CHARMM internal coordinates of N, CA and C (Angstrom, degrees):
IC EDIT
DIST 1 N 1 CA 1.4418
DIST 1 CA 1 C 1.5185
ANGL 1 N 1 CA 1 C 108.27
DIST 1 C 2 N 1.3182
ANGL 1 CA 1 C 2 N 115.39
DIHE 1 N 1 CA 1 C 2 N 149.05
DIST 2 N 2 CA 1.4546
ANGL 1 C 2 N 2 CA 120.29
DIHE 1 CA 1 C 2 N 2 CA -176.90
DIST 2 CA 2 C 1.5262
ANGL 2 N 2 CA 2 C 111.09
DIHE 1 C 2 N 2 CA 2 C -135.85
DIST 2 C 3 N 1.3215
ANGL 2 CA 2 C 3 N 114.87
DIHE 2 N 2 CA 2 C 3 N 152.36
DIST 3 N 3 CA 1.4527
ANGL 2 C 3 N 3 CA 123.24
DIHE 2 CA 2 C 3 N 3 CA 169.37
DIST 3 CA 3 C 1.5159
ANGL 3 N 3 CA 3 C 104.60
DIHE 2 C 3 N 3 CA 3 C -117.77
DIST 3 C 4 N 1.3052
ANGL 3 CA 3 C 4 N 117.67
DIHE 3 N 3 CA 3 C 4 N 105.24
DIST 4 N 4 CA 1.4599
ANGL 3 C 4 N 4 CA 120.63
DIHE 3 CA 3 C 4 N 4 CA -172.17
DIST 4 CA 4 C 1.5190
ANGL 4 N 4 CA 4 C 108.83
DIHE 3 C 4 N 4 CA 4 C 63.95
DIST 4 C 5 N 1.3130
ANGL 4 CA 4 C 5 N 116.18
DIHE 4 N 4 CA 4 C 5 N -122.33
DIST 5 N 5 CA 1.4584
ANGL 4 C 5 N 5 CA 119.88
DIHE 4 CA 4 C 5 N 5 CA 178.81
DIST 5 CA 5 C 1.5200
ANGL 5 N 5 CA 5 C 112.47
DIHE 4 C 5 N 5 CA 5 C -97.61
DIST 5 C 6 N 1.3253
ANGL 5 CA 5 C 6 N 117.51
DIHE 5 N 5 CA 5 C 6 N -1.80
DIST 6 N 6 CA 1.4659
ANGL 5 C 6 N 6 CA 121.70
DIHE 5 CA 5 C 6 N 6 CA -176.13
DIST 6 CA 6 C 1.5342
ANGL 6 N 6 CA 6 C 111.06
DIHE 5 C 6 N 6 CA 6 C -99.12
DIST 6 C 7 N 1.3215
ANGL 6 CA 6 C 7 N 117.02
DIHE 6 N 6 CA 6 C 7 N 133.68
DIST 7 N 7 CA 1.4632
ANGL 6 C 7 N 7 CA 119.61
DIHE 6 CA 6 C 7 N 7 CA 176.20
DIST 7 CA 7 C 1.5269
ANGL 7 N 7 CA 7 C 110.96
DIHE 6 C 7 N 7 CA 7 C -70.88
DIST 7 C 8 N 1.3204
ANGL 7 CA 7 C 8 N 116.13
DIHE 7 N 7 CA 7 C 8 N 145.88
DIST 8 N 8 CA 1.4628
ANGL 7 C 8 N 8 CA 121.92
DIHE 7 CA 7 C 8 N 8 CA 175.40
DIST 8 CA 8 C 1.5209
ANGL 8 N 8 CA 8 C 106.91
DIHE 7 C 8 N 8 CA 8 C -97.13
DIST 8 C 9 N 1.3190
ANGL 8 CA 8 C 9 N 116.14
DIHE 8 N 8 CA 8 C 9 N 124.49
DIST 9 N 9 CA 1.4524
ANGL 8 C 9 N 9 CA 121.18
DIHE 8 CA 8 C 9 N 9 CA -179.46
DIST 9 CA 9 C 1.5353
ANGL 9 N 9 CA 9 C 108.83
DIHE 8 C 9 N 9 CA 9 C -81.70
DIST 9 C 10 N 1.3193
ANGL 9 CA 9 C 10 N 116.68
DIHE 9 N 9 CA 9 C 10 N 109.63
DIST 10 N 10 CA 1.4633
ANGL 9 C 10 N 10 CA 122.25
DIHE 9 CA 9 C 10 N 10 CA -178.19
DIST 10 CA 10 C 1.5172
ANGL 10 N 10 CA 10 C 110.41
DIHE 9 C 10 N 10 CA 10 C -74.57
DIST 10 C 11 N 1.3165
ANGL 10 CA 10 C 11 N 116.25
DIHE 10 N 10 CA 10 C 11 N -45.73
DIST 11 N 11 CA 1.4570
ANGL 10 C 11 N 11 CA 123.63
DIHE 10 CA 10 C 11 N 11 CA 174.56
DIST 11 CA 11 C 1.5207
ANGL 11 N 11 CA 11 C 106.56
DIHE 10 C 11 N 11 CA 11 C -133.99
DIST 11 C 12 N 1.3119
ANGL 11 CA 11 C 12 N 117.66
DIHE 11 N 11 CA 11 C 12 N 165.32
DIST 12 N 12 CA 1.4609
ANGL 11 C 12 N 12 CA 121.44
DIHE 11 CA 11 C 12 N 12 CA -176.65
DIST 12 CA 12 C 1.5274
ANGL 12 N 12 CA 12 C 111.20
DIHE 11 C 12 N 12 CA 12 C -50.77
DIST 12 C 13 N 1.3333
ANGL 12 CA 12 C 13 N 115.83
DIHE 12 N 12 CA 12 C 13 N 114.25
DIST 13 N 13 CA 1.4524
ANGL 12 C 13 N 13 CA 121.75
DIHE 12 CA 12 C 13 N 13 CA 178.20
DIST 13 CA 13 C 1.5192
ANGL 13 N 13 CA 13 C 115.67
DIHE 12 C 13 N 13 CA 13 C 77.64
DIST 13 C 14 N 1.3324
ANGL 13 CA 13 C 14 N 117.57
DIHE 13 N 13 CA 13 C 14 N 8.00
DIST 14 N 14 CA 1.4649
ANGL 13 C 14 N 14 CA 120.92
DIHE 13 CA 13 C 14 N 14 CA -177.87
DIST 14 CA 14 C 1.5279
ANGL 14 N 14 CA 14 C 109.94
DIHE 13 C 14 N 14 CA 14 C -126.87
DIST 14 C 15 N 1.3333
ANGL 14 CA 14 C 15 N 116.03
DIHE 14 N 14 CA 14 C 15 N 127.86
DIST 15 N 15 CA 1.4624
ANGL 14 C 15 N 15 CA 119.78
DIHE 14 CA 14 C 15 N 15 CA -179.35
DIST 15 CA 15 C 1.5204
ANGL 15 N 15 CA 15 C 112.29
DIHE 14 C 15 N 15 CA 15 C -127.29
DIST 15 C 16 N 1.3256
ANGL 15 CA 15 C 16 N 116.45
DIHE 15 N 15 CA 15 C 16 N 24.53
DIST 16 N 16 CA 1.4669
ANGL 15 C 16 N 16 CA 120.63
DIHE 15 CA 15 C 16 N 16 CA 178.88
DIST 16 CA 16 C 1.5265
ANGL 16 N 16 CA 16 C 109.12
DIHE 15 C 16 N 16 CA 16 C -139.59
DIST 16 C 17 N 1.3017
ANGL 16 CA 16 C 17 N 114.64
DIHE 16 N 16 CA 16 C 17 N 160.70
DIST 17 N 17 CA 1.4624
ANGL 16 C 17 N 17 CA 121.22
DIHE 16 CA 16 C 17 N 17 CA 177.40
DIST 17 CA 17 C 1.5166
ANGL 17 N 17 CA 17 C 107.52
DIHE 16 C 17 N 17 CA 17 C -121.46
DIST 17 C 18 N 1.3149
ANGL 17 CA 17 C 18 N 116.33
DIHE 17 N 17 CA 17 C 18 N 121.75
DIST 18 N 18 CA 1.4641
ANGL 17 C 18 N 18 CA 120.51
DIHE 17 CA 17 C 18 N 18 CA 177.77
DIST 18 CA 18 C 1.5224
ANGL 18 N 18 CA 18 C 108.35
DIHE 17 C 18 N 18 CA 18 C -87.53
DIST 18 C 19 N 1.3104
ANGL 18 CA 18 C 19 N 115.46
DIHE 18 N 18 CA 18 C 19 N 123.26
DIST 19 N 19 CA 1.4565
ANGL 18 C 19 N 19 CA 121.50
DIHE 18 CA 18 C 19 N 19 CA -176.34
DIST 19 CA 19 C 1.5305
ANGL 19 N 19 CA 19 C 111.28
DIHE 18 C 19 N 19 CA 19 C -87.64
DIST 19 C 20 N 1.3006
ANGL 19 CA 19 C 20 N 117.28
DIHE 19 N 19 CA 19 C 20 N -33.98
DIST 20 N 20 CA 1.4611
ANGL 19 C 20 N 20 CA 121.10
DIHE 19 CA 19 C 20 N 20 CA -178.73
DIST 20 CA 20 C 1.5133
ANGL 20 N 20 CA 20 C 110.56
DIHE 19 C 20 N 20 CA 20 C 97.16
DIST 20 C 21 N 1.3182
ANGL 20 CA 20 C 21 N 116.84
DIHE 20 N 20 CA 20 C 21 N -75.13
DIST 21 N 21 CA 1.4547
ANGL 20 C 21 N 21 CA 119.89
DIHE 20 CA 20 C 21 N 21 CA 178.12
DIST 21 CA 21 C 1.5251
ANGL 21 N 21 CA 21 C 109.19
DIHE 20 C 21 N 21 CA 21 C -132.00
DIST 21 C 22 N 1.2937
ANGL 21 CA 21 C 22 N 115.69
DIHE 21 N 21 CA 21 C 22 N 161.35
DIST 22 N 22 CA 1.4614
ANGL 21 C 22 N 22 CA 121.53
DIHE 21 CA 21 C 22 N 22 CA -179.10
DIST 22 CA 22 C 1.5280
ANGL 22 N 22 CA 22 C 111.31
DIHE 21 C 22 N 22 CA 22 C -60.27
DIST 22 C 23 N 1.3159
ANGL 22 CA 22 C 23 N 117.01
DIHE 22 N 22 CA 22 C 23 N -26.19
DIST 23 N 23 CA 1.4669
ANGL 22 C 23 N 23 CA 120.79
DIHE 22 CA 22 C 23 N 23 CA 179.08
DIST 23 CA 23 C 1.5265
ANGL 23 N 23 CA 23 C 111.95
DIHE 22 C 23 N 23 CA 23 C -64.79
DIST 23 C 24 N 1.3289
ANGL 23 CA 23 C 24 N 117.73
DIHE 23 N 23 CA 23 C 24 N -24.46
DIST 24 N 24 CA 1.4676
ANGL 23 C 24 N 24 CA 122.21
DIHE 23 CA 23 C 24 N 24 CA -178.31
DIST 24 CA 24 C 1.5220
ANGL 24 N 24 CA 24 C 112.94
DIHE 23 C 24 N 24 CA 24 C -92.20
DIST 24 C 25 N 1.3205
ANGL 24 CA 24 C 25 N 117.86
DIHE 24 N 24 CA 24 C 25 N -5.07
DIST 25 N 25 CA 1.4546
ANGL 24 C 25 N 25 CA 121.40
DIHE 24 CA 24 C 25 N 25 CA -172.96
DIST 25 CA 25 C 1.5260
ANGL 25 N 25 CA 25 C 113.08
DIHE 24 C 25 N 25 CA 25 C -61.02
DIST 25 C 26 N 1.3048
ANGL 25 CA 25 C 26 N 118.47
DIHE 25 N 25 CA 25 C 26 N -49.99
DIST 26 N 26 CA 1.4654
ANGL 25 C 26 N 26 CA 121.43
DIHE 25 CA 25 C 26 N 26 CA -177.03
DIST 26 CA 26 C 1.5198
ANGL 26 N 26 CA 26 C 110.81
DIHE 25 C 26 N 26 CA 26 C -62.54
DIST 26 C 27 N 1.3303
ANGL 26 CA 26 C 27 N 117.51
DIHE 26 N 26 CA 26 C 27 N -45.11
DIST 27 N 27 CA 1.4634
ANGL 26 C 27 N 27 CA 120.52
DIHE 26 CA 26 C 27 N 27 CA 179.24
DIST 27 CA 27 C 1.5257
ANGL 27 N 27 CA 27 C 111.05
DIHE 26 C 27 N 27 CA 27 C -62.17
DIST 27 C 28 N 1.3275
ANGL 27 CA 27 C 28 N 116.84
DIHE 27 N 27 CA 27 C 28 N -39.05
DIST 28 N 28 CA 1.4643
ANGL 27 C 28 N 28 CA 121.05
DIHE 27 CA 27 C 28 N 28 CA 179.06
DIST 28 CA 28 C 1.5164
ANGL 28 N 28 CA 28 C 110.77
DIHE 27 C 28 N 28 CA 28 C -66.17
DIST 28 C 29 N 1.3210
ANGL 28 CA 28 C 29 N 117.56
DIHE 28 N 28 CA 28 C 29 N -44.98
DIST 29 N 29 CA 1.4631
ANGL 28 C 29 N 29 CA 120.69
DIHE 28 CA 28 C 29 N 29 CA 178.24
DIST 29 CA 29 C 1.5211
ANGL 29 N 29 CA 29 C 111.65
DIHE 28 C 29 N 29 CA 29 C -63.16
DIST 29 C 30 N 1.3062
ANGL 29 CA 29 C 30 N 117.33
DIHE 29 N 29 CA 29 C 30 N -37.88
DIST 30 N 30 CA 1.4693
ANGL 29 C 30 N 30 CA 120.51
DIHE 29 CA 29 C 30 N 30 CA 176.58
DIST 30 CA 30 C 1.5218
ANGL 30 N 30 CA 30 C 111.04
DIHE 29 C 30 N 30 CA 30 C -65.16
DIST 30 C 31 N 1.3268
ANGL 30 CA 30 C 31 N 117.38
DIHE 30 N 30 CA 30 C 31 N -38.69
DIST 31 N 31 CA 1.4677
ANGL 30 C 31 N 31 CA 121.40
DIHE 30 CA 30 C 31 N 31 CA 178.19
DIST 31 CA 31 C 1.5247
ANGL 31 N 31 CA 31 C 110.59
DIHE 30 C 31 N 31 CA 31 C -65.85
DIST 31 C 32 N 1.3319
ANGL 31 CA 31 C 32 N 117.18
DIHE 31 N 31 CA 31 C 32 N -40.73
DIST 32 N 32 CA 1.4653
ANGL 31 C 32 N 32 CA 120.66
DIHE 31 CA 31 C 32 N 32 CA 177.29
DIST 32 CA 32 C 1.5211
ANGL 32 N 32 CA 32 C 110.01
DIHE 31 C 32 N 32 CA 32 C -65.15
DIST 32 C 33 N 1.3015
ANGL 32 CA 32 C 33 N 117.21
DIHE 32 N 32 CA 32 C 33 N -43.13
DIST 33 N 33 CA 1.4732
ANGL 32 C 33 N 33 CA 121.24
DIHE 32 CA 32 C 33 N 33 CA 178.17
DIST 33 CA 33 C 1.5213
ANGL 33 N 33 CA 33 C 110.55
DIHE 32 C 33 N 33 CA 33 C -59.24
DIST 33 C 34 N 1.3157
ANGL 33 CA 33 C 34 N 116.93
DIHE 33 N 33 CA 33 C 34 N -44.89
DIST 34 N 34 CA 1.4644
ANGL 33 C 34 N 34 CA 121.52
DIHE 33 CA 33 C 34 N 34 CA 179.40
DIST 34 CA 34 C 1.5280
ANGL 34 N 34 CA 34 C 110.74
DIHE 33 C 34 N 34 CA 34 C -62.65
DIST 34 C 35 N 1.3290
ANGL 34 CA 34 C 35 N 117.14
DIHE 34 N 34 CA 34 C 35 N -41.15
DIST 35 N 35 CA 1.4638
ANGL 34 C 35 N 35 CA 120.94
DIHE 34 CA 34 C 35 N 35 CA 178.52
DIST 35 CA 35 C 1.5291
ANGL 35 N 35 CA 35 C 110.59
DIHE 34 C 35 N 35 CA 35 C -63.15
DIST 35 C 36 N 1.3150
ANGL 35 CA 35 C 36 N 117.09
DIHE 35 N 35 CA 35 C 36 N -38.48
DIST 36 N 36 CA 1.4658
ANGL 35 C 36 N 36 CA 120.53
DIHE 35 CA 35 C 36 N 36 CA 177.97
DIST 36 CA 36 C 1.5206
ANGL 36 N 36 CA 36 C 110.64
DIHE 35 C 36 N 36 CA 36 C -67.24
DIST 36 C 37 N 1.3208
ANGL 36 CA 36 C 37 N 116.90
DIHE 36 N 36 CA 36 C 37 N -45.46
DIST 37 N 37 CA 1.4677
ANGL 36 C 37 N 37 CA 120.99
DIHE 36 CA 36 C 37 N 37 CA -178.20
DIST 37 CA 37 C 1.5199
ANGL 37 N 37 CA 37 C 112.88
DIHE 36 C 37 N 37 CA 37 C -65.29
DIST 37 C 38 N 1.3281
ANGL 37 CA 37 C 38 N 117.17
DIHE 37 N 37 CA 37 C 38 N -32.20
DIST 38 N 38 CA 1.4662
ANGL 37 C 38 N 38 CA 120.18
DIHE 37 CA 37 C 38 N 38 CA -179.71
DIST 38 CA 38 C 1.5249
ANGL 38 N 38 CA 38 C 112.70
DIHE 37 C 38 N 38 CA 38 C -88.55
DIST 38 C 39 N 1.3388
ANGL 38 CA 38 C 39 N 116.53
DIHE 38 N 38 CA 38 C 39 N -0.74
DIST 39 N 39 CA 1.4549
ANGL 38 C 39 N 39 CA 119.83
DIHE 38 CA 38 C 39 N 39 CA 175.41
DIST 39 CA 39 C 1.5138
ANGL 39 N 39 CA 39 C 115.28
DIHE 38 C 39 N 39 CA 39 C 87.21
DIST 39 C 40 N 1.3176
ANGL 39 CA 39 C 40 N 117.93
DIHE 39 N 39 CA 39 C 40 N 8.81
DIST 40 N 40 CA 1.4568
ANGL 39 C 40 N 40 CA 121.05
DIHE 39 CA 39 C 40 N 40 CA -177.70
DIST 40 CA 40 C 1.5233
ANGL 40 N 40 CA 40 C 112.85
DIHE 39 C 40 N 40 CA 40 C -66.64
DIST 40 C 41 N 1.3106
ANGL 40 CA 40 C 41 N 117.86
DIHE 40 N 40 CA 40 C 41 N -22.15
DIST 41 N 41 CA 1.4604
ANGL 40 C 41 N 41 CA 121.34
DIHE 40 CA 40 C 41 N 41 CA -178.35
DIST 41 CA 41 C 1.5289
ANGL 41 N 41 CA 41 C 112.36
DIHE 40 C 41 N 41 CA 41 C -108.74
DIST 41 C 42 N 1.3282
ANGL 41 CA 41 C 42 N 117.63
DIHE 41 N 41 CA 41 C 42 N 10.96
DIST 42 N 42 CA 1.4634
ANGL 41 C 42 N 42 CA 120.51
DIHE 41 CA 41 C 42 N 42 CA -177.12
DIST 42 CA 42 C 1.5247
ANGL 42 N 42 CA 42 C 112.71
DIHE 41 C 42 N 42 CA 42 C -58.01
DIST 42 C 43 N 1.3089
ANGL 42 CA 42 C 43 N 118.11
DIHE 42 N 42 CA 42 C 43 N -43.66
DIST 43 N 43 CA 1.4691
ANGL 42 C 43 N 43 CA 120.96
DIHE 42 CA 42 C 43 N 43 CA -178.21
DIST 43 CA 43 C 1.5229
ANGL 43 N 43 CA 43 C 110.64
DIHE 42 C 43 N 43 CA 43 C -64.72
DIST 43 C 44 N 1.3244
ANGL 43 CA 43 C 44 N 117.24
DIHE 43 N 43 CA 43 C 44 N -41.53
DIST 44 N 44 CA 1.4583
ANGL 43 C 44 N 44 CA 120.80
DIHE 43 CA 43 C 44 N 44 CA -179.88
DIST 44 CA 44 C 1.5292
ANGL 44 N 44 CA 44 C 110.90
DIHE 43 C 44 N 44 CA 44 C -67.89
DIST 44 C 45 N 1.3260
ANGL 44 CA 44 C 45 N 117.05
DIHE 44 N 44 CA 44 C 45 N -40.66
DIST 45 N 45 CA 1.4581
ANGL 44 C 45 N 45 CA 121.01
DIHE 44 CA 44 C 45 N 45 CA 179.48
DIST 45 CA 45 C 1.5325
ANGL 45 N 45 CA 45 C 109.74
DIHE 44 C 45 N 45 CA 45 C -66.97
DIST 45 C 46 N 1.3119
ANGL 45 CA 45 C 46 N 117.42
DIHE 45 N 45 CA 45 C 46 N -40.45
DIST 46 N 46 CA 1.4633
ANGL 45 C 46 N 46 CA 121.14
DIHE 45 CA 45 C 46 N 46 CA 178.38
DIST 46 CA 46 C 1.5229
ANGL 46 N 46 CA 46 C 111.28
DIHE 45 C 46 N 46 CA 46 C -63.38
DIST 46 C 47 N 1.3148
ANGL 46 CA 46 C 47 N 117.88
DIHE 46 N 46 CA 46 C 47 N -39.83
DIST 47 N 47 CA 1.4672
ANGL 46 C 47 N 47 CA 121.27
DIHE 46 CA 46 C 47 N 47 CA 178.03
DIST 47 CA 47 C 1.5197
ANGL 47 N 47 CA 47 C 110.53
DIHE 46 C 47 N 47 CA 47 C -63.83
DIST 47 C 48 N 1.3140
ANGL 47 CA 47 C 48 N 117.22
DIHE 47 N 47 CA 47 C 48 N -44.39
DIST 48 N 48 CA 1.4641
ANGL 47 C 48 N 48 CA 120.65
DIHE 47 CA 47 C 48 N 48 CA 178.87
DIST 48 CA 48 C 1.5268
ANGL 48 N 48 CA 48 C 110.44
DIHE 47 C 48 N 48 CA 48 C -66.60
DIST 48 C 49 N 1.3126
ANGL 48 CA 48 C 49 N 117.32
DIHE 48 N 48 CA 48 C 49 N -37.99
DIST 49 N 49 CA 1.4578
ANGL 48 C 49 N 49 CA 122.14
DIHE 48 CA 48 C 49 N 49 CA 178.23
DIST 49 CA 49 C 1.5224
ANGL 49 N 49 CA 49 C 110.44
DIHE 48 C 49 N 49 CA 49 C -62.45
DIST 49 C 50 N 1.3199
ANGL 49 CA 49 C 50 N 116.89
DIHE 49 N 49 CA 49 C 50 N -43.21
DIST 50 N 50 CA 1.4638
ANGL 49 C 50 N 50 CA 120.98
DIHE 49 CA 49 C 50 N 50 CA 178.37
DIST 50 CA 50 C 1.5108
ANGL 50 N 50 CA 50 C 111.45
DIHE 49 C 50 N 50 CA 50 C -62.28
DIST 50 C 51 N 1.3221
ANGL 50 CA 50 C 51 N 116.97
DIHE 50 N 50 CA 50 C 51 N -39.21
DIST 51 N 51 CA 1.4580
ANGL 50 C 51 N 51 CA 120.73
DIHE 50 CA 50 C 51 N 51 CA 179.08
DIST 51 CA 51 C 1.5278
ANGL 51 N 51 CA 51 C 110.61
DIHE 50 C 51 N 51 CA 51 C -66.07
DIST 51 C 52 N 1.3163
ANGL 51 CA 51 C 52 N 117.42
DIHE 51 N 51 CA 51 C 52 N -38.21
DIST 52 N 52 CA 1.4708
ANGL 51 C 52 N 52 CA 120.70
DIHE 51 CA 51 C 52 N 52 CA 178.29
DIST 52 CA 52 C 1.5235
ANGL 52 N 52 CA 52 C 109.63
DIHE 51 C 52 N 52 CA 52 C -67.71
DIST 52 C 53 N 1.3366
ANGL 52 CA 52 C 53 N 117.16
DIHE 52 N 52 CA 52 C 53 N -45.40
DIST 53 N 53 CA 1.4710
ANGL 52 C 53 N 53 CA 121.04
DIHE 52 CA 52 C 53 N 53 CA -179.83
DIST 53 CA 53 C 1.5186
ANGL 53 N 53 CA 53 C 111.70
DIHE 52 C 53 N 53 CA 53 C -62.60
DIST 53 C 54 N 1.3273
ANGL 53 CA 53 C 54 N 117.47
DIHE 53 N 53 CA 53 C 54 N -35.32
DIST 54 N 54 CA 1.4708
ANGL 53 C 54 N 54 CA 120.94
DIHE 53 CA 53 C 54 N 54 CA -179.61
DIST 54 CA 54 C 1.5170
ANGL 54 N 54 CA 54 C 111.36
DIHE 53 C 54 N 54 CA 54 C -61.46
DIST 54 C 55 N 1.3148
ANGL 54 CA 54 C 55 N 117.11
DIHE 54 N 54 CA 54 C 55 N -28.54
DIST 55 N 55 CA 1.4505
ANGL 54 C 55 N 55 CA 121.04
DIHE 54 CA 54 C 55 N 55 CA 178.71
DIST 55 CA 55 C 1.5249
ANGL 55 N 55 CA 55 C 113.88
DIHE 54 C 55 N 55 CA 55 C -71.98
DIST 55 C 56 N 1.3264
ANGL 55 CA 55 C 56 N 117.28
DIHE 55 N 55 CA 55 C 56 N -12.82
DIST 56 N 56 CA 1.4704
ANGL 55 C 56 N 56 CA 121.41
DIHE 55 CA 55 C 56 N 56 CA -178.12
DIST 56 CA 56 C 1.5295
ANGL 56 N 56 CA 56 C 113.49
DIHE 55 C 56 N 56 CA 56 C -104.03
DIST 56 C 57 N 1.3207
ANGL 56 CA 56 C 57 N 118.09
DIHE 56 N 56 CA 56 C 57 N 2.46
DIST 57 N 57 CA 1.4682
ANGL 56 C 57 N 57 CA 120.38
DIHE 56 CA 56 C 57 N 57 CA -178.27
DIST 57 CA 57 C 1.5226
ANGL 57 N 57 CA 57 C 110.29
DIHE 56 C 57 N 57 CA 57 C -69.56
DIST 57 C 58 N 1.3281
ANGL 57 CA 57 C 58 N 113.85
DIHE 57 N 57 CA 57 C 58 N 144.99
DIST 58 N 58 CA 1.4697
ANGL 57 C 58 N 58 CA 119.94
DIHE 57 CA 57 C 58 N 58 CA 178.31
DIST 58 CA 58 C 1.5182
ANGL 58 N 58 CA 58 C 109.63
DIHE 57 C 58 N 58 CA 58 C -70.36
DIST 58 C 59 N 1.3069
ANGL 58 CA 58 C 59 N 114.40
DIHE 58 N 58 CA 58 C 59 N 145.24
DIST 59 N 59 CA 1.4746
ANGL 58 C 59 N 59 CA 119.59
DIHE 58 CA 58 C 59 N 59 CA 179.07
DIST 59 CA 59 C 1.4932
ANGL 59 N 59 CA 59 C 111.26
DIHE 58 C 59 N 59 CA 59 C -104.85
END
COOR INIT
IC SEED 1 N 1 CA 1 C
IC BUILD
């Protein structure tokens, strides 16, 4: 998963979700959506957002 060009770290050192088979894709995407809506990924999204914003600071 990414925020702009920066990967979002889901767990320590991991920024991807392995689905296994195509049959699990919809359920996995729904679970990720639910985690986003309930705020479970807010800290990770904020960290990625800060990294993106840091790239735009004036020098």
